[in-house]
N, C-alpha and C positions, 0 to 999 in steps of 0.2 A: 056657265054655262046659261042659266039665267037672262043675266046681262047682253050675251050673244043671240038669245032668244034659238038656242041651241040644245039640243039632247044631249046630255053627259057624255054618253057614249059616242056620238059623233065628236064631238070636240076632242074627247079623248083619241079617238082613232083619227085625227088631223092633224093632232100635236105628232103621234107616230109617224103619220106621211111625211111632213116634214122633216124627222129622225132619219127616215129614211131612204127619202132624199138626198139630204145631207150624205150620207154614207155612201149612196152611192155614185154622187155625181163625186168624191175624194176618191173612187176607185177609176173614176174616169179618168182622172185627172192624170194620176201614176201610170195607168193603162197608155193613153195617149204619149207621156213623156217617154215613155220603153218602147213606142211602137206596139203595143200589141192592141188584139181585137177581144176583150173579155168575151164575146159570144162563142167563142172557137175554145172557152176553157170550162171548166168544174168549178163551182164555188163551193170553197172550202169553209165552214160557218164551225168558228169556235168562241168559248167564252158562254159566261152563265145565260147571255140574252143572245146568243150568236143563234140560237136554232128558231127564238123565237119570231126572230124578224128575215130567217133567210128568203124566207120565199118572196115575201116584199121585196126584199134587196135583191134579189135575183130575177124577179117583174120588172124591177126600175132598170136593169141592166141589160135586158131580153137575154138572161142566160136562161137554160133549160135544164140543167142539171145541179145538185148540189150534194156534197158528201158533209154527214154528221160523225166525226168520231166518237165510240163510246164512252172516250174521257174528253170531251171535247171541252168541258167546263174546267177542265183541270190540265186542258191542254199543254199550255206554257211549263206550268211546273214538270207533267210528265217528258217533256220534250225536254227540257236540261238534263233530265235527269238520263235518258238516252242519247245525248248529243255524242256525236261522232268525236274520237282527238282526231285532231287539226291541227298540222303544221306547214306553214306557208313560208318559201323563201325567194324573193324579188331580185331583180336584177333590171336598172337601167340599161339600155340600148342605143336608143336612137340615132341611128340607121337607117339607110335606104334598105327596102324588103328588098332583098337579094338572095341569089343561088351561094355564093362566095359567104355572104353573112348568115344564113343558116348554118353552112358547115361549118363556120369558124367558132359557133356555139356551143355545137353539140357534147364537148369535155365537159364546158361549162354546166351545160343544164345535167348531165352525168352526176357531177360533185354536187349541185343542188338537191338531187334527188335521193342521192344517199345522205345529204346532211339532215334533211327532210324526215327522212323515213327512220335515221336513227335518235331525231326526237321522239317521233312517234312511240318506237320501241323502249325507250328509254322511261316511259310514263305508264305501258303496259307490254309485259313481256310476252302477252296472250292475244294482244290485237290483231286482226288479220289486216296488214297494211297495204292500201292501195295507192297510185300516183296520178299524178294528171298535169301535163305541160302547157301552160297558157299562151298565147302571143296576144301584145297588145299591140292593134294595128290600127294606124289613122292615115289619112291623107297628109300629104305635104303641106302644110301651111296651117293647118288645124289642130285644135287644142283637143278634141274629142277624139277618144280611142275605145275600140270599141274589143271584146274578148273573144279569139276562135282558139280552137284546138289547135294545139301543135302538131305541124304535119310539113309535108313537101311544099314547094312553092305555089303550086297551081291551087290545090286546093285549099290553102289558107287564103288567096287571093279572092277565091270563088266565096269561101265561107263568109268574107269581109265583105264583099259585095253584096251577099244576101243580105246580110245584119243589117248594113247601112240601109239600104232601100226600105227595110223593114221598120225600124227604125226614124229615120228620117224622109222617106217617101222618095228617095232617088238615089242613085249612082253615077260616077264618074270612072268611064274604065279608061279614060286616058289622062286621069289625072297620077302622079306618081305616090306610092304606098311609102309609108314609114313604119318601120318596127320601133316601137317607142321602149316597151320596155317585155322581159319575160317573168312570168311566175309559175313555180311546182308548188302544188298542194299534196298533201300527203295527208289520209284519211285512214284512223284506225277503227275498224266497226266493231262496237262491243255486241254481247249478246243482249238481247232485247227479253225481259219476260214475257210471259203469255198472259195479257190482261183479257182475254176472252172469259166470261162467264161461263157457269156450268151450262149443260145443256140444257134446253128449257123444249118442254111439248108444246105443242100447238092448243091453246083451250079457247072455249069460244064466248060469244059474247057477253056473257056472265064475268069475264073479268074485266070489261071496260064499264066505267061510270058514265052515266048521261052527263051531258056539259051543254053551252052555248058558246058558241063564238060569234063577236061582231067583224063583220067584213063586207066590202065592196057595198057598204051604207045601208047594211040589216044584218039581225039576227040569225044565227045558223044553227043547228042542233050537230053538237061535235061531240063524238064521246070522247071520251079520257080514257086512254089504254097504257097500262103499262107496259115498258119496254121487253119487260121478260117475258110477254104473254108473246111477242113477235118471232116469226120463225120465217126463213127463207122462199119458203112458198106461198108466204100471207101476203097480200096487197094489203094498204092502207089508204083508202080513197078519202080527200081532203074533202068538207071541212074536218080536221080532226087534230086531238091533241095526246101526244107522245110523251109520257111522263118518266124520265130517266131520276135517276138517284140523286142528279145534281143540276138538273136542268129540266125544260121542258120545250118541247119542238113542236111548233106550229104548222101543220099541214095547211095550207089555206085553200079554199074552193078552187078546183082548175090542177091540184097537184095530185101524187102519187107518192108514199112512202113502201119502203121494201127493207128488211135488213139483211145483210149477206153472214155467211157463217163468219165472220170475226166480228161480229155484232157491228158492223159499219153500217148507218143508213143511210139509203141513197134517197132523194129524193128527184121526184121527175116532171115535167110539165106533162099533164094530160091532152091540154088543149091550149090553142092560141090564146096570148092574152087579150083580156076584152079591149078594145079600142074604141069603146064607147064617147063619143063627141063629149067632151067637157061642155058645161054650160057659158054662153056668153055673160050671164049676169054677175056682178062682183062677189067673191065669195071670201071671208079674212083668211081663209086656210090656203085655198086655191091664188092668192094674190101672194102667198107668202113663200108659194113652192113657185110660183112665175118670174118673182124676183130672183129667187136662189137660179133656177134652169137658166134664165137669160144670161145671167152672170158668170154662170157656169161653163156656158157655151163661150163667152169671150174669152174666159180665161183658157180654155183649153184650146182655143185660138193660138194664144199668146204662147203655151207650151208648144205648139207646133213652128210657130215662129222661131222660138229660144232654138229648138233643135234641127231646124232645116235651114237657120241662116248661116254666112260663112264669113261676114265680119265680125269681129273682137267687139264693132261696136252695137249690135245690134245681139251677139251671140254669149256676150260675156257679159258687158256693161246694160242688157236690158234696155238700152235706149229704142222703147220702140212701145206700141198701145195699139188694143183692137177694142171693135165695139160693134154692136148691132143696131139696126134704125130699122124704121118702118118705111113704108111706100113713100111716105111724105119727106124720108131724110130726116127725121127728129130722132136725135141719139135715145135710145130706150137703157142699154146696159151696157156696160165697160166692165172691162178687169181693172182693178187697182196698180194702172200703169201710171202714166204721165200727165198733170192734171193740164196739162198746158196744151200737149195734145189732145186729149177727150174734150175739152170744151169747145174747141174749133173744129175739132172733123166733122161736124155738120155742115159746115159752110162749103166743106172739099165735095159732099154728099151733094149737096142740092148745087153744085158748079156744075157736077158730073151730070144731074137730072137736066138741067139747062141746055147743056151741048147736045147730049147724047138722046134725049127723055124719047125720042121717037124709034130711034133704032137699034136700042140696047134690045139685047138677046139673052137666051140662057147660054153659058159658056161663056159672055164677056168679062171682060176686067179693067178698067182705067188706071191710069197713074195720074196724080196731081199733086205739084207742088207751087201751082201760081201763088204768090203773094196777094196780088189783088184779084186774085178768081177763087179763095175760097182756099189758099193756102197760106203757111206763115212765114217759115225762111224754106231756102230751096236745098238744105241737107235732108228736111223732113219732107220723104216722096209719101204720099197718101195712095194705097191702093185700093180701090172700089169695086166688088162685085156686086150686079142686081141680082134677083133669086124670086124667081117666076116659082106661080101654085099651079097644080095638075092642069087647071084652064088657059095656063099662059100667061097668066096677068102678073105684073110685078105686085110683087108681096113684100118682098124686105131687101135690106142690104147689109153686106157684111163689108167691113172696112180695116184695113191694117196701116199703120204710120208708123215707119221706124226712119230714124236716123243715120243717114248714109257716111260712110267716113268720108268719102270725098264725092264731090258732084260738081269738080269744076273750080272755075275762078281763080282771083290770083293766087292764092296761096295754098297750097297741099293742106288738107283738110276741109277746104271751101267754108272756113269760118276768118275773114280777112276782117284785121281790126281797123281798117282805114278805107272802105269801101265807101265808093260815092252815089254808086247808081247799083241797080238789081244785075244789072251784065255785069260786072265784076265779081260776083260772089257764084255764079256757076249755069248750070244748066237747066234750064226752063219745060218743066211737064205742064202742059195747059189741057189737060183732060186727055192723054192721047190713050187710044184703043191700045191697050198690050196685050191684049189677050182675047181673039176674034173665035167663036165658037167654039171654044175649048183648046185651040193652037195658040201658044205662045208665039209672039210676034218679034222674034229675037233680029233680025236683020234691022228691022226698021227702028226698035229700040238700041241697038248699038250704032246705027247712024245717027241718031240723035244725040247719044252722048258725046259723040266726035264733033259735035256742032261748034262753031263759033270761034272765037280768038283765043277764047278759055275752057277747053273741054273736059271731061273726064279723065283722070288719070289713070283710073283701074276699072275700064268697062266691065271687064271678065266679074269684078267684086260686086258691082251695080246689078248686074244681071242674076247672078247667086241669088243676093238679098232680094231681090224684085221676084225672082219665083219663091222663095221662103214667103212673101208676101202674099203672093197669090194661093200658095199651099194653104195659109192660117186662112184666108179667105174661103175657099173652098171646103175646109173643115167646118167652119162655122156655116157654113150654106147646108151640109150635108146635114148637121145637128137641128139645124131649124127646119128642115124637111122632115127627120127623125121626127121631131116634136110636133109636127103638124099631123103626123100618121096617126101620133100615138095619143094626141088631144082631140083633134079637129083643125082644120085648117081657122075656123070661123072663131074657135076659142083663143088659137096663139094671137090672132090679129088682136080680139077684143082683151085680152090681157096686155098687150101691148097697151093698151089705150089705159086701162085701169093702174097698169104701174106709172103711166105719165100723171094720171089725174091724183093718185097717191103723192106724188111727190111734191106736184103742184100744193096740194093742201098743206102738207110737213112743212112746205116754205112758208105758205100763208100764215100757219101759225108760229111759226119763229119771227115774220114780220109784225105780227098783233102785240108781239113785246117787245119791238125796236123803240127807239127814239129817234129824230133826227139829227143828223151831226154833218162835217166838213172836216176835209183836211188839206193841207197843201204839204208836197214835197219835193224837195230840189236835189237835182240828180250830181252826178260828180261834175258833170259838162256843164252846169248851171240851167238847163232845163226844169221845168216846172211841171209838176203833176195834181192836179186838183180835183177834188172831187167833192160833189156837195151828194147828200141822200136823204129822200125827203120820204117820209114814211107816212102814210097813209091807214090809221090802225082800223078804221072802220072796215072801209074797202079791202085791208088787208093786203096792199099791195105796195111799193117804193118804185121811186126815182132813182137811178145811181147817174147823176149828170156830170160829166168831165170837161164842162164847159170852164173855161180859164186855163184850160192845159195849154202848155207852149206849142207853136207852130210846128210843123214838121220839119226835121234839123238835116243838114248838108251831110250829116254822120250815118251811121248804119243804125242808129239807136231808136229808129223808128219801128212803132209795133202796128202791125195791119188790125183792122178793127176785129178778125175773129182772135186775136190773140187776149184784146183787151174785154171780148167777152166770155172767154176761157177763165179768166182773173175773177171776173165779177159771178162766174157760175160757180167755183171752185170756193169762193169766200160764202158765199149765201149757204152753199151746202154743206161746208163745215158748222154752220150753226147748227143745222138740223142735227137733232139729239137721237137720232133713228137710224135701223141699220136700212136706207133705202141704197138703190145705184143712184151715181150722179147722171142724171139724163135732162133732157129737153123739158120736163114738167118743171122743173128747177127755176127754169128761165120764164114762164107764163107769167107768176106776178111782176116782175120786173120788166122797168122800163130803163132802157139803156140810151143815152144820148153823149155820144162821141163827135163834135165838129167836125166836118171834112176838114182835111189840110193840115189836121195837127198831128202832135207827135204819136197819137193813139189811133189815128184813121189817115193816114198818110193816101197821096196821091202820086201813081207811078209816073217817072223810075225811081222812086226814093231807093235808098237802099234799107234792107230790114233785117240783117244778119242778126244782129243784138238785140233787137226789138224782141223776139220771140222768147232770148234765154235770158235778156236784163232787165229790160224794160217790163215786162212783164212780172217778175219779181217786186217791181218799186210800185208797181200798178195793186199788186196784193198787199201789200205792207198798206198802202195809204188808203184800202178799201178796211180793211179793219182798224187803223186808227180813227178813221172817223165812224166807225159803228163803237169804239171803243173796249175792244173786245181785246186786243195784242199788242204786245209790244213788237216792234221791228224785229224781223230777223236778220241773217246775213246781209239779204236785198240783193245776192248775186249767185251765178252759177259759177264762177270763177273758171271759164272755158280757156281750156289748153290744148291746143292744138301743134303737134310739130308733124313734119314729115318734108320727104324729098321724092323725085321721082319713082322711088321703089317703094317706100313708106310712107301711109297717111294713119294716124291716129288722134281722136278725140275724145276729150274725158271734161265733167265739169267736178269739181272738188266741192266737199260737203264742210258745213260751218255750225255756227250755232245758230238755235232756235230763239226766237222771242220769248218770254216770260208773261203770263198772263194772270188773274185773278185765280188763286189760290192753285199755282201750279210754275213751276222753275220751267227755265228753257234749255232744252236737251241739247248736248254738246255731239261736236261733230257727227252731224246729219245733214241731210238732204233736207230740203223747207220748199212748203208750197208748191213750185208750178213745175220742179222736176222730183226725181222719184227713180233714179236711175244708181247703177252700185258703181263703183271703183274695180276695174279691171284686177285679178287676182297678181302677186308680186312676180308668182312664176310664169303666169301666162304674160306677162307683160314684158318680161326680159326675156322671155324665152320667142317671143314673134317681133319683138320691136330692139333696134341697139342703144337700149336705155338700162341705167340700175336706178331701182328704187335706193336713193341714200337715206332717205326719211321720210316719216309719214307717221304723226302720233298729234295729240291735242296741243293744242295752244293755250295753255294755263293760264287762267286770268284775263283772258279776252274779252266774256261775256262782262255785259253791263251789272251792275251792282243794284241793290235791290231789297225790298224785303220779299219777293221772289227774283234771285238771279236770273240772266236770260244766260243759254247755254254757251261753252268756250267755241274757237274755232279750231282749225287745224294748220299744221306745218307741212307742207309735201316738197320734198326735194329730188328732183331727176337730174340724174348725171347721162351725158352723150357718150355714146362711141362711133357716132358716126357724125358727120358733118348733116345739120337739119337748119332749117326754116322754120320759128317757132314764131306762134302767133298766141297771144292772150287777149282776151275779152272779159273786161271785169268792172265793177263799179264798185262803191263803198269804199273807194281807197281817199279820197278828201272827204266826202260827207260822213258820218259818223250813222250806225243802226240805233235808232233813238229808242230810247226807255219811256213808260207811262204812267201816269200818276204818281211821280215822284223817283220813277225808277231812272237809274242814269244809262246811259247811252254807253254802247259796246266799242271794242276798238276796231278801226277801219282795217283793212287789209294792206298787204304788201307783196310787192312786186318785186324781184331781186333776179341778180345774174352774177355769179361767181365764174369767174374764167378759171381754166387751168391753172394759171400761172400765180390764181391767188385774189386777183382782182376783184373787188365786187362793183357791181354798177345796178343803181334804182331804177327801176323801169315804170313807165305810166301805166296807170289801168289799162290800157288799150297801145299794146307796143305788137312793134314786127321784129323781129332780131334775127342774126344769122347765130347758132352756136356751133363750136367746132367740138372735136373731141376731147374729152376730161373738163370740158366746160356742164356748169350744175345751175336750173333754172329753181330757184325756192319760192312758193306758192306760200302766204300767210293768209289766210282767208278771215274775215271779219266775225265777229262773235255777235249775239243775239241781246235786245234791248233788256233792260231791266224792268221788274213792273212795282211799282209803292216804294214809299220811303223807306230805307233801309231801316230798321230800329235798331 
């Protein structure tokens, strides 16, 4: 406290505020994912410290009612002791929801009810058995089923629509419904003991002890009252302390406590929560809170996008990113999504500002994927939403980028391995206004998706995912407005600046410890990535110079400049050993030099689809090698795309991570610029005509060393329909290099095994036709080792 120049009680209160904020944000994330508004509910506090922080957590969540059970400190143990006997029987259905299907299931449901009820009675002959039947319903083509009570067709469909709208923000009355499964639950109620204390008579103030409570920046007189002294007709106004046998309940100023006949304590807000504006001056506690709040908003945006998206690519693989920006388009905070997205989205925001700055208004949203105007590659569409303050001035932006499963182009999935120009890679969104004054511009978007020689193959899916991205941006906009009402507009904007300043300072502190370095990396096609990092320790800044890198190629491995910038931002943020958001402040001490017309800053109309996913990985490995920080990771995303006119699917496949000083490389993980996950095998096989034949660790593929690199994986998919398959991968000829005497890892390998047993080796970039029974096998590279093996 002395070092911080702060009173001990104020510093302790700051720590509590950070803890309360973290708890509240966790509750928000869970509620957003399930579609609940916590303000409509009562906060149930339990655990030894629950009553101590309940009022503060409720204030952070804007909840006005709290319930504290008399055995709150022992509630888990007490609850287990009173838990109902429960038996459940499930049955898969996977049939269209119809009257005929419901009628056919009645006899089977009766059997399940009898079986589950008998199970309860075998455990307790005296239990009072009750049953309920649940239908799990989903939209045709979706993987997300919702529980509704079993009944007749009409009410079940209506209940599903309401549940879907509550959780996902929309419902589609024209979309077919599927009954995924049914479940029967039987419960046996046991007699609960009377936990109430003996009757207590009301007593006067002599039964309370004088005390003090530090809250809202000052000390308050706060009597300590035994809960035994409370009666239903007595209210306790905060500040006060209610002392239970096993815990203490803190009644904060502005709250009132009452006890009911069952000895349950109810706390209620008696006045509005103070929304006094926070100061603009930098405060360490407020800085921590601001960083957490900004990142939490981005995470809630991600949760909204995940639950409202339609495609497997976004909903299951989580190939998306969400972030907040200030009025100048600078990245402020992000959720832990895709690094290649996050470091480049600022260019998308500034491109929208340049094109629409004077005409933007509340309720607008814009879409952009143009690689030469703020985008990266065409499948990654960024939706940008401007947010205005109460005076109508531009205050912030929210943005959500998602990888669309197909955006047109010469191959299904829009990841052609052999494209030569951007026109062959799909439909271009160059800052189109997709929402105007709150109205989604579906006709114009649909028309754009159908343009050109290679239109999008599933525009309905694109439209659904764009709506989901808009919903995520709107969720972020609402959360920022709530924060502005809570803290004051000036404080929010001031702390956006402080967050950037803090990231800048943290990055400068790292730079002051670095040394000059350089590295040259050769890619599989012979292209060279060369970087020289010049460090000015006195000024604490660095120049990252890619002069000497190969000229742009006739292939699609060209990486737009925003991708190169994203790799630099990610690498330097990784060096910061503090919990700060990845934001534009990290870039302030860095000067990035990328020659125009080079592989890392190409001119239109060069093809770029592999630059975002492959060249970005090579750039990151090259930067870390120049800094002497890390051996090479697998250096590729192993992009696999397959499809036809009915199906389109894209995935990236994990591999080995590079080792470093004092740590080994992880096996079977995504590394550096990607952070997506693979689709669950059950979902993949259900939604697409493929079978997952093998998916496992490729033992021994990591580089050896004092600290060995991680192993890659083997993934084999067998097709059940004719498909066009595209593979974009590198590190098939070159090896993931080791550092400081560590050995290189094994390269990757792509093969196809035909249904008749013939096996053909494929190039790193390949396009082939597969027939039913054919199997694609991808063996991914490992990570390089670090240090000579002892």
